C-alpha positions as semicolon CSV with decimal commas, in nm:
position;residue;x (nm);y (nm);z (nm)
1;M;4,174;-2,891;1,685
2;K;4,255;-2,521;1,683
3;K;4,372;-2,549;1,312
4;I;4,028;-2,678;1,216
5;I;3,826;-2,431;1,406
6;L;3,988;-2,120;1,270
7;P;3,909;-2,190;0,906
8;I;3,556;-2,295;0,990
9;L;3,508;-1,963;1,181
10;I;3,648;-1,754;0,894
11;I;3,425;-1,933;0,638
12;S;3,123;-1,887;0,866
13;I;3,185;-1,513;0,901
14;A;3,241;-1,470;0,525
15;I;2,910;-1,646;0,447
16;I;2,718;-1,423;0,701
17;L;2,882;-1,103;0,568
18;G;2,808;-1,220;0,207
19;A;2,435;-1,297;0,276
20;T;2,395;-0,967;0,463
21;A;2,545;-0,772;0,173
22;L;2,332;-0,958;-0,073
23;T;2,018;-0,889;0,124
24;W;2,099;-0,517;0,160
25;F;2,164;-0,499;-0,216
26;N;1,837;-0,660;-0,300
27;L;1,643;-0,432;-0,066
28;S;1,812;-0,125;-0,193
29;K;1,762;-0,231;-0,560
30;N;1,397;-0,297;-0,482
31;Q;1,350;0,046;-0,326
32;L;1,528;0,215;-0,620
33;T;1,331;0,039;-0,896
34;R;0,982;0,037;-0,749
35;P;0,774;0,328;-0,855
36;K;0,674;0,573;-0,580
37;Y;0,363;0,692;-0,768
38;Q;0,120;0,525;-1,007
39;T;-0,127;0,695;-1,226
40;I;-0,481;0,571;-1,198
41;T;-0,768;0,663;-1,414
42;I;-1,129;0,607;-1,316
43;N;-1,417;0,734;-1,516
44;G;-1,200;0,988;-1,678
45;Q;-1,047;1,115;-1,359
46;T;-0,670;1,088;-1,306
47;I;-0,518;1,023;-0,959
48;Q;-0,153;1,025;-0,878
49;A;-0,135;0,747;-0,620
50;E;0,156;0,692;-0,387
51;V;0,228;0,317;-0,361
52;A;0,220;0,117;-0,038
53;I;0,350;-0,230;-0,120
54;N;0,514;-0,364;0,192
55;E;0,374;-0,433;0,535
56;S;0,536;-0,121;0,689
57;E;0,405;0,116;0,426
58;R;0,065;-0,048;0,432
59;S;0,042;-0,028;0,813
60;K;0,132;0,336;0,821
61;G;-0,077;0,436;0,513
62;L;-0,185;0,809;0,540
63;S;-0,163;0,816;0,921
64;G;-0,024;1,126;1,063
65;R;-0,043;1,341;0,746
66;E;-0,220;1,667;0,746
67;E;-0,411;1,636;0,423
68;L;-0,463;1,451;0,093
69;K;-0,499;1,687;-0,180
70;D;-0,753;1,655;-0,472
71;G;-0,606;1,437;-0,751
72;F;-0,394;1,238;-0,521
73;G;-0,433;0,914;-0,333
74;M;-0,256;0,596;-0,189
75;L;-0,271;0,267;-0,358
76;F;-0,210;-0,043;-0,145
77;I;-0,081;-0,340;-0,352
78;F;-0,127;-0,694;-0,221
79;E;0,020;-1,016;-0,368
80;Q;-0,265;-1,234;-0,287
81;P;-0,634;-1,129;-0,308
82;A;-0,810;-1,141;0,029
83;Q;-1,066;-0,925;0,237
84;Y;-0,797;-0,695;0,404
85;G;-0,902;-0,485;0,692
86;F;-0,842;-0,102;0,705
87;W;-0,873;0,144;0,999
88;M;-0,866;0,521;1,038
89;K;-0,596;0,512;1,309
90;E;-0,424;0,850;1,361
91;M;-0,587;0,995;1,050
92;N;-0,629;1,367;1,030
93;F;-0,888;1,396;0,753
94;P;-1,177;1,177;0,617
95;I;-1,124;0,964;0,301
96;D;-1,313;0,736;0,068
97;I;-1,186;0,378;0,006
98;I;-1,216;0,205;-0,332
99;W;-1,174;-0,173;-0,317
100;I;-1,027;-0,325;-0,633
101;S;-0,995;-0,670;-0,763
102;D;-0,773;-0,674;-1,067
103;N;-0,891;-0,360;-1,237
104;N;-1,262;-0,388;-1,130
105;I;-1,414;-0,191;-0,842
106;V;-1,590;-0,443;-0,615
107;D;-1,671;-0,239;-0,312
108;L;-1,677;0,128;-0,184
109;D;-1,664;0,304;0,149
110;E;-1,724;0,670;0,159
111;N;-1,650;0,965;0,384
112;L;-1,461;0,751;0,653
113;A;-1,394;0,967;0,965
114;P;-1,065;0,977;1,154
115;E;-1,071;0,781;1,483
116;G;-0,769;0,885;1,678
117;S;-0,503;0,646;1,818
118;E;-0,750;0,373;1,926
119;P;-0,986;0,298;1,640
120;K;-1,299;0,096;1,705
121;I;-1,403;0,028;1,337
122;T;-1,227;-0,185;1,077
123;Y;-1,337;-0,161;0,716
124;Q;-1,333;-0,455;0,476
125;P;-1,453;-0,514;0,134
126;D;-1,728;-0,773;0,072
127;F;-1,503;-0,957;-0,174
128;P;-1,126;-1,048;-0,202
129;V;-0,923;-0,765;-0,341
130;N;-0,561;-0,711;-0,453
131;Y;-0,561;-0,332;-0,470
132;V;-0,711;-0,080;-0,227
133;L;-0,709;0,287;-0,322
134;E;-0,767;0,567;-0,066
135;V;-0,877;0,911;-0,201
136;P;-0,998;1,237;-0,052
137;A;-1,346;1,216;0,096
138;G;-1,613;1,303;-0,166
139;F;-1,420;1,163;-0,463
140;I;-1,648;0,862;-0,505
141;R;-1,970;1,085;-0,494
142;E;-1,820;1,369;-0,721
143;N;-1,702;1,132;-0,981
144;Q;-1,999;0,889;-0,974
145;I;-1,771;0,601;-0,900
146;K;-1,970;0,275;-0,870
147;I;-1,919;-0,097;-0,812
148;G;-1,833;-0,256;-1,152
149;D;-1,642;0,045;-1,277
150;R;-1,300;-0,043;-1,435
151;L;-0,994;0,144;-1,372
152;E;-0,649;0,167;-1,537
153;I;-0,322;0,165;-1,346
154;K;-0,009;0,299;-1,514
155;T;0,332;0,287;-1,362
156;Q;0,525;0,614;-1,389
């Protein structure tokens, strides 16, 4: 009986170690090849947008940061279009949110105020989206962004 259990135990450990190494390699490869920023152009204005693609990055968003400089933003990428909810938890500055379906702007929220650690408001688009772009407050108004505008997203 002992002669059978030992080889099975060794094979099981090898499979677990192999699967762990493969998972780590794939996660590391994904992080290395995924662009950190994408260039977005709307109505002739260019934005360098930090990419938030996984659940952890999307949940944190811009929370805890001191500022979002002009010309910069955060792009949230979703695999499936839906009416995703966003909040202003632990934000230190107001923002505008541009809701995007493919490359079309389908909704806008302007000058959203920070709400501390227990936000009471959740913002959602009126239509399913697969991208959400957060930009400094006033960007929408200053650049005359409107529903129906198209934008271009280029990977750096």
